C-alpha positions in Angstrom: 13.8 118.2 -90.5 15.6 114.9 -91.2 13.7 114.0 -94.5 13.8 117.5 -95.9 16.5 119.5 -94.0 16.7 123.3 -94.4 19.3 124.9 -96.6 21.6 127.1 -94.5 22.5 129.2 -97.6 19.1 129.6 -99.2 19.5 133.3 -99.7 22.6 132.7 -101.9 21.1 129.8 -103.9 18.2 132.2 -105.0 20.6 133.5 -107.6 21.1 130.1 -109.3 19.5 129.9 -112.7 18.2 126.5 -111.9 17.5 126.0 -108.2 16.4 122.6 -107.1 16.0 123.4 -103.4 12.5 122.5 -102.3 13.1 122.6 -98.5 11.1 125.7 -98.0 14.1 127.6 -96.7 13.2 130.6 -98.8 10.0 131.3 -96.9 9.6 132.6 -93.3 7.1 134.4 -91.1 7.2 137.7 -89.3 5.5 139.0 -86.2 2.6 141.3 -86.7 3.7 143.5 -83.9 7.5 143.6 -84.3 10.3 142.6 -86.7 11.0 139.1 -85.1 11.1 136.4 -87.7 10.6 132.6 -87.6 10.2 129.6 -89.8 7.1 128.7 -87.8 3.7 130.4 -88.3 0.8 131.1 -86.0 2.9 131.1 -82.9 3.1 133.7 -80.2 6.0 136.2 -80.3 8.1 137.4 -77.4 6.3 140.8 -77.7 2.9 139.2 -77.4 2.0 139.4 -81.1 1.4 136.6 -83.5 4.0 135.4 -86.0 1.9 134.9 -89.1 3.0 137.3 -91.8 4.3 135.3 -94.8 7.6 136.6 -96.1 10.2 135.4 -98.7 14.0 135.8 -98.6 14.0 137.2 -102.2 12.0 140.2 -101.1 14.4 141.3 -98.4 16.4 144.4 -99.3 19.8 143.0 -98.3 19.2 140.0 -100.5 18.3 142.0 -103.6 21.7 143.7 -103.4 23.6 140.4 -103.8 25.7 139.6 -106.9 23.9 138.7 -110.1 25.5 135.3 -110.0 25.6 132.9 -107.0 29.0 131.5 -106.3 31.2 132.3 -109.2 31.9 135.7 -110.9 30.2 136.3 -114.2 31.8 136.4 -117.6 34.0 133.3 -117.1 33.8 130.0 -119.0 34.7 126.6 -117.7 35.5 123.3 -119.2 33.9 120.3 -117.4 34.8 116.7 -118.0 32.3 113.8 -118.0 33.4 112.9 -114.4 32.9 116.5 -113.2 36.4 117.8 -113.1 36.5 121.4 -114.2 38.8 124.3 -114.8 38.8 127.7 -116.4 38.5 127.5 -120.2 41.6 128.1 -122.3 43.1 126.5 -125.4 45.7 124.7 -123.4 43.1 123.4 -120.9 41.0 122.1 -123.8 44.0 120.3 -125.4 44.9 118.7 -122.1 41.3 117.6 -121.4 40.9 116.0 -124.8 44.3 114.2 -124.6 43.4 112.8 -121.2 40.5 110.9 -122.8 42.5 109.8 -125.8 41.2 112.3 -128.4 43.8 114.0 -130.7 41.7 114.4 -133.9 39.1 117.2 -133.8 37.1 115.3 -136.4 36.3 112.8 -133.7 34.5 115.6 -131.7 30.8 116.6 -132.2 29.4 119.7 -130.6 25.9 119.8 -129.3 23.8 122.2 -127.2 21.5 121.0 -124.4 19.0 122.7 -122.2 19.3 122.2 -118.5 16.1 122.7 -116.4 15.1 121.5 -113.0 14.5 117.9 -114.1 17.9 117.7 -115.8 19.6 119.3 -112.7 18.0 116.7 -110.4 19.0 113.9 -112.7 22.5 115.2 -112.9 22.7 115.4 -109.1 21.5 111.8 -108.8 24.0 110.5 -111.4 26.9 112.4 -109.9 26.4 110.5 -106.7 26.7 107.1 -108.3 28.4 107.4 -111.6 31.8 108.3 -113.1 30.1 109.5 -116.3 27.1 111.7 -115.1 27.1 114.1 -118.0 26.8 111.3 -120.5 24.2 109.5 -118.4 22.0 112.6 -118.4 22.6 114.1 -121.9 23.4 111.0 -123.9 21.2 108.3 -122.4 20.9 106.4 -125.7 24.6 105.6 -125.4 24.3 104.2 -121.9 24.3 100.6 -122.9 27.6 101.0 -124.8 29.5 102.4 -121.8 30.8 100.6 -118.8 29.4 102.5 -115.9 31.5 102.8 -112.7 29.6 102.9 -109.5 30.8 104.2 -106.2 30.4 100.9 -104.4 34.1 100.2 -104.0 34.3 97.3 -101.7 38.0 96.7 -102.8 38.8 99.6 -100.5 37.3 97.6 -97.5 40.7 97.4 -95.8 41.3 101.1 -96.1 38.4 102.2 -93.8 40.5 102.1 -90.7 42.9 104.6 -92.3 40.1 107.1 -92.3 40.6 107.5 -88.6 43.8 109.5 -89.5 41.4 112.3 -90.5 40.2 112.6 -87.0 41.6 115.1 -84.5 41.8 115.0 -80.7 39.5 118.0 -80.1 36.4 115.8 -79.9 36.7 113.3 -77.0 33.1 112.2 -76.6 32.5 108.5 -77.0 29.2 106.7 -77.6 28.7 103.1 -76.5 27.3 100.6 -79.0 26.3 96.9 -78.3 26.9 94.8 -81.4 25.4 91.4 -82.3 28.1 89.7 -84.4 28.1 86.4 -86.3 31.0 84.2 -85.0 31.3 82.4 -88.3 31.5 85.4 -90.6 32.5 88.2 -88.2 29.8 90.3 -89.7 27.6 92.7 -87.7 24.1 91.4 -87.6 22.6 94.4 -85.8 23.4 96.9 -83.1 21.5 97.8 -79.9 21.7 101.6 -79.5 20.3 104.3 -77.3 19.2 107.8 -78.2 22.7 109.2 -78.3 23.9 106.9 -81.1 20.6 107.2 -83.0 20.9 111.0 -82.9 24.4 110.8 -84.2 23.3 108.5 -87.0 20.3 110.7 -87.9 22.6 113.7 -88.2 24.0 112.0 -91.4 20.8 113.2 -93.1 21.4 116.9 -92.3 25.1 117.2 -93.3 25.7 119.1 -96.6 27.7 117.1 -99.2 30.5 119.7 -99.0 31.0 119.1 -95.3 31.0 115.3 -95.9 33.8 115.8 -98.5 35.7 118.1 -96.1 35.4 115.5 -93.2 36.6 112.7 -95.5 39.3 114.8 -97.1 37.8 114.7 -100.6 37.6 110.9 -100.6 33.9 110.1 -100.0 33.7 107.5 -102.8 30.5 109.3 -104.1 30.5 108.9 -107.9 32.0 112.0 -109.4 31.5 114.3 -106.3 35.1 113.9 -105.2 36.3 115.3 -108.5 33.9 118.2 -108.2 35.1 119.0 -104.7 38.8 118.8 -105.6 38.2 121.0 -108.6 36.7 123.7 -106.4 39.7 123.3 -104.0 42.1 123.9 -106.9 40.3 126.9 -108.4 41.8 130.2 -107.6 39.8 132.2 -105.0 39.7 135.2 -107.4 37.1 133.6 -109.5 34.6 133.3 -106.6 32.1 136.0 -105.5 32.2 137.3 -101.9 29.6 137.9 -99.3 29.5 140.2 -96.3 30.0 138.6 -92.9 30.1 140.1 -89.5 33.4 139.7 -87.5 33.9 139.5 -83.8 34.4 143.2 -83.5 31.0 144.3 -84.9 32.5 145.1 -88.3 31.8 143.5 -91.7 34.3 141.5 -93.7 33.9 140.0 -97.2 34.3 136.2 -97.3 34.7 134.1 -100.4 32.0 131.6 -101.4 34.8 129.1 -101.9 34.8 128.5 -98.2 31.0 127.9 -98.1 31.3 125.4 -100.9 34.2 123.5 -99.4 33.0 123.5 -95.8 29.3 124.4 -95.5 27.6 124.6 -92.2 24.6 122.5 -91.0 21.4 124.6 -90.9 20.5 126.1 -87.6 18.7 123.6 -85.2 19.8 120.7 -87.5 22.9 119.6 -85.5 22.5 117.2 -82.7 24.4 117.6 -79.5 25.6 114.0 -80.0 27.3 114.8 -83.4 30.8 113.3 -83.3 32.2 115.0 -86.4 33.7 118.4 -86.6 31.0 120.1 -88.7 29.8 123.5 -87.6 26.3 124.7 -87.3 25.1 127.9 -89.1 25.6 131.0 -86.9 22.4 132.5 -88.2 20.7 134.2 -85.2 17.8 136.1 -86.6 15.1 133.4 -86.6 13.0 132.6 -83.6 12.2 129.0 -82.6 9.0 128.7 -80.5 10.0 125.2 -79.3 12.7 126.6 -77.0 11.8 126.2 -73.3 13.3 129.6 -72.5 12.2 131.9 -75.3 14.8 134.3 -76.6 15.7 135.9 -79.8 19.1 134.2 -79.6 19.1 130.5 -80.5 20.1 127.9 -78.0 22.1 124.8 -79.0 19.9 122.2 -80.6 19.4 119.0 -78.5 18.2 115.7 -79.9 16.2 114.3 -82.8 14.7 111.3 -80.9 12.9 111.2 -77.6 14.6 109.8 -74.5 14.8 107.3 -73.1 14.5 104.9 -76.0 16.4 101.9 -77.3 16.7 100.9 -81.0 18.0 98.2 -83.2 20.3 99.4 -86.0 20.6 96.8 -88.8 23.8 96.3 -90.8 22.3 98.3 -93.6 21.5 101.2 -91.2 17.8 100.5 -91.0 16.6 101.7 -87.6 13.8 100.0 -85.7 12.4 100.6 -82.2 13.5 97.8 -79.9 10.0 97.0 -78.8 8.9 96.2 -82.4 11.4 93.5 -82.9 12.0 91.0 -80.1 15.5 89.5 -80.2 14.2 85.9 -81.1 12.2 87.2 -84.0 15.1 89.3 -85.2 17.4 86.2 -85.2 14.8 84.2 -87.1 14.6 87.0 -89.7 18.3 87.1 -90.1 18.4 83.2 -90.3 21.2 83.0 -87.8 21.4 80.1 -85.2 21.7 81.0 -81.5 25.1 79.3 -81.2 26.6 81.5 -83.9 25.8 84.8 -82.1 28.0 86.8 -79.8 27.7 90.3 -78.3 30.5 92.9 -78.5 30.5 96.3 -76.9 32.5 99.0 -78.6 33.0 102.8 -78.2 32.3 105.1 -81.1 34.4 108.2 -81.2 35.4 110.6 -84.0 37.5 108.2 -85.9 34.8 105.5 -85.9 32.3 108.1 -86.8 34.3 109.1 -89.9 34.7 105.4 -90.9 30.9 104.8 -90.5 30.0 108.0 -92.4 32.1 106.8 -95.4 30.7 103.2 -95.1 27.1 104.6 -95.1 27.8 106.3 -98.5 29.5 103.3 -100.1 27.7 100.2 -98.8 24.0 99.7 -99.2 24.0 96.4 -97.4 26.6 96.2 -94.7 27.5 99.7 -93.5 28.0 98.7 -89.8 30.2 95.8 -90.8 32.3 97.8 -93.2 32.5 100.9 -91.1 33.2 99.3 -87.8 35.2 96.3 -89.0 38.5 97.6 -87.5 36.8 97.8 -84.0 35.7 94.1 -83.9 37.5 91.3 -82.1 38.2 89.6 -85.4 38.3 91.1 -88.9 35.6 90.0 -91.4 36.1 86.6 -93.1 37.9 87.0 -96.5 35.3 84.8 -98.3 32.5 86.9 -96.9 34.3 90.1 -97.9 34.5 88.8 -101.5 30.8 87.9 -101.4 29.9 91.4 -100.1 31.9 93.0 -102.9 30.1 90.9 -105.5 26.6 91.4 -104.1 26.9 95.1 -103.8 28.5 95.6 -107.2 25.5 93.7 -108.6 
């Protein structure tokens, strides 16, 4: 569930010419005695029968009637820049795009055709998360050494993390307690002692769709070229998007634009912890049966927790999670090479604003996510010299 979360929109992604989803979301099982469906096989149904008939979403009648194309209407061409900004193709758009990169002479331009298969799509996805030139990185790899690649590790924005809290709203009031072990000398977080609630919140980062991350961070995730892609979808007129049928509260059906799904996708059903502090919705899909429910019903209950309780964990500054029993405090301090006199404990509360800051830090910092994301909650801000060292080490 955490390492390979389900796709809440698998039935729409089936229409993609190149679909890289390998979560198994397109396969399900049906009861031999009734029409109840589940993602689990060889389990007993509510009717007494066995759920063991293998089915695929592509074979369901309602899915075969969907549009030929997935999210956008057919017959439209788009221009895409190297950093994944895109807009509808037109002569004026082309001129503007070329002038933006300093090209005015058409003789400087060479046209080439490339094939995009699953390998290229996965490579493009990976590059779009870390690079400002993902198209060149994938389709012109021989030119890579001649370009200055820009990565999304932007420690110069360190001081701006506290401003992310402005994105938070007052509708979520839940707070989680976190005990931090901090270096007195550097004011860096060495590790955190956390219970199940915080660990569940942290694990939920792995099930959140990229579109919802962008929505939560207002299009400023710092992920390579993904911000540009998200903002381009925002700017594109809704008339270019396909629609899908959706039931309203009165039992009727309304057509909704796929633009909404792309900009604010839901977490898959049973993939959202009750300790989630961010305003990200869970899929409203109600037609799949989960045999793990204590009270079996065809209607899904709210998902609980990823980790068993009660448990206590260490969370390292780079978000590595360890069971508390496997790393005694003395051994941990020896591993961190920190003297006892340089250590102090601080207890903080993590609410929605801190959750947003920590989410962004987890995307941008591979070494010090806790320090970066929670810096504004500490008794003292991080030492300026340490901040410069962090910036240098992560950029390298």
